[in-house]
C-alpha positions as a printed NumPy array, in Angstrom:
array([[  8.694, -48.713, -12.798],
       [  5.154, -49.686, -13.552],
       [  3.089, -47.756, -16.083],
       [  0.491, -46.667, -13.504],
       [  3.249, -45.252, -11.265],
       [  4.766, -43.321, -14.191],
       [  1.333, -42.01 , -15.123],
       [  0.735, -40.9  , -11.506],
       [  4.118, -39.127, -11.361],
       [  3.431, -37.377, -14.67 ],
       [ -0.011, -36.282, -13.47 ],
       [  1.444, -34.941, -10.207],
       [  4.198, -33.036, -12.037],
       [  1.723, -31.583, -14.522],
       [ -0.562, -30.471, -11.699],
       [  2.366, -28.858,  -9.846],
       [  3.497, -27.044, -12.986],
       [ -0.03 , -25.801, -13.584],
       [ -0.251, -24.484, -10.014],
       [  3.053, -22.637, -10.361],
       [  1.986, -21.084, -13.678],
       [ -1.454, -20.162, -12.358],
       [  0.034, -18.578,  -9.245],
       [  2.456, -16.577, -11.389],
       [ -0.339, -15.401, -13.659],
       [ -2.442, -14.396, -10.663],
       [  0.467, -12.431,  -9.207],
       [  1.042, -10.646, -12.512],
       [ -2.642,  -9.734, -12.742],
       [ -2.632,  -8.505,  -9.139],
       [  0.454,  -6.383,  -9.749],
       [ -0.973,  -4.93 , -12.964],
       [ -4.165,  -3.908, -11.147],
       [ -2.339,  -2.446,  -8.149],
       [ -2.285,   1.329,  -7.781],
       [  0.939,   3.093,  -8.696],
       [  2.556,   5.376,  -6.137],
       [  3.587,   7.925,  -8.741],
       [  0.377,   7.941, -10.786],
       [ -2.302,   7.182,  -8.196],
       [ -1.16 ,   7.77 ,  -4.609],
       [  1.21 ,  10.739,  -4.887],
       [ -1.393,  12.993,  -6.58 ],
       [ -3.806,  12.32 ,  -3.681],
       [ -1.104,  13.193,  -1.157],
       [ -0.078,  16.289,  -3.116],
       [ -3.632,  17.571,  -3.299],
       [ -4.577,  16.874,   0.326],
       [ -1.473,  16.512,   2.486],
       [  1.654,  18.141,   1.057],
       [  0.658,  21.697,   1.935],
       [  1.314,  20.779,   5.611],
       [  3.528,  17.684,   5.394],
       [  6.44 ,  19.039,   3.35 ],
       [  9.853,  20.284,   4.491],
       [  9.408,  23.722,   6.03 ],
       [  5.681,  23.275,   6.678],
       [  3.898,  22.811,  10.019],
       [  3.246,  19.067,   9.662],
       [  6.878,  18.424,   8.867],
       [  8.152,  20.672,  11.643],
       [  5.869,  19.187,  14.289],
       [  6.197,  15.446,  13.579],
       [  8.829,  15.157,  10.842],
       [  6.476,  13.745,   8.219],
       [  7.198,  14.493,   4.561],
       [  4.437,  13.328,   2.205],
       [  5.919,  14.867,  -0.944],
       [  7.859,  11.791,  -2.068],
       [  8.007,   8.024,  -1.761],
       [ 11.122,   8.315,   0.377],
       [  9.389,  10.74 ,   2.733],
       [  6.279,   8.563,   3.048],
       [  8.331,   5.469,   3.827],
       [ 10.602,   7.312,   6.304],
       [  7.673,   7.773,   8.68 ],
       [  7.452,  10.334,  11.469],
       [  8.127,  10.668,  15.161],
       [  4.927,   8.642,  15.646],
       [  6.416,   5.628,  13.851],
       [  6.041,   3.976,  10.481],
       [  3.624,   5.76 ,   8.217],
       [  3.228,   2.77 ,   5.907],
       [  3.865,  -0.905,   6.588],
       [  3.831,  -2.732,   3.235],
       [  1.04 ,  -5.313,   2.892],
       [ -0.578,  -4.125,   6.155],
       [ -2.73 ,  -1.021,   5.586],
       [ -4.242,  -1.156,   9.072],
       [ -0.963,  -0.974,  10.976],
       [  0.856,   2.13 ,   9.731],
       [ -0.156,   5.565,  10.95 ],
       [ -1.184,   6.833,   7.484],
       [ -4.41 ,   4.836,   7.149],
       [ -5.224,   5.273,  10.837],
       [ -5.307,   9.046,  10.521],
       [ -6.923,   9.031,   7.067],
       [ -9.647,   6.533,   8.033],
       [-10.64 ,   8.739,  10.975],
       [-10.559,   5.916,  13.503],
       [-12.375,   7.334,  16.521],
       [ -9.869,   5.792,  18.921],
       [ -6.868,   7.338,  17.181],
       [ -5.297,  10.58 ,  18.379],
       [ -5.931,  12.687,  15.281],
       [ -7.765,  12.818,  11.98 ],
       [ -6.269,  13.971,   8.692],
       [ -6.501,  16.04 ,   6.657],
       [ -6.878,  18.595,   9.397],
       [ -9.071,  20.897,   7.316],
       [-12.228,  19.182,   8.527],
       [-13.003,  16.959,   5.555],
       [-12.264,  13.295,   5.164],
       [-10.792,  12.077,   1.898],
       [-13.276,  10.513,  -0.509],
       [-13.662,   6.753,  -0.074],
       [-12.242,   6.251,  -3.583],
       [ -8.972,   7.946,  -2.547],
       [ -8.825,   6.001,   0.719],
       [ -9.356,   2.753,  -1.196],
       [ -6.558,   3.671,  -3.638],
       [ -4.052,   4.321,  -0.853],
       [ -5.177,   1.225,   1.061],
       [ -4.836,  -0.954,  -2.077],
       [ -1.355,   0.436,  -2.788],
       [ -0.222,  -0.436,   0.741],
       [ -1.861,  -3.892,   0.579],
       [ -0.035,  -4.584,  -2.699],
       [  3.311,  -3.913,  -1.034],
       [  3.618,  -0.097,  -1.104],
       [  6.046,  -0.186,  -3.999],
       [  7.828,   2.827,  -5.469],
       [  6.195,   2.559,  -8.88 ]])
């Protein structure tokens, strides 16, 4: 093998290794910055949603939606999937929380929309994969 060919192969392998390492580092940084269900999302749901969407409450009885736990959130309701990991715009949770005018209902039902900061936290958690963390 000629020296220039060896040098080209080495350069290509080094570039590939760098890309793999950089991608891994970017993923780790993204994961570290992602909201936690337990620490960030669940408190928002507990404060604004759980009084209706818990077993025995009206929101649970009417559509079967339990927002008191990760398992309940991911189980969905009679209207379908509440959360679709990596796709915040497709599950019913963000549709009702974002108050889309073409959607059938707005939540919370008490007449106030969640602060944009809370909406962004939930949206970011879903976009990052809606993990049970």
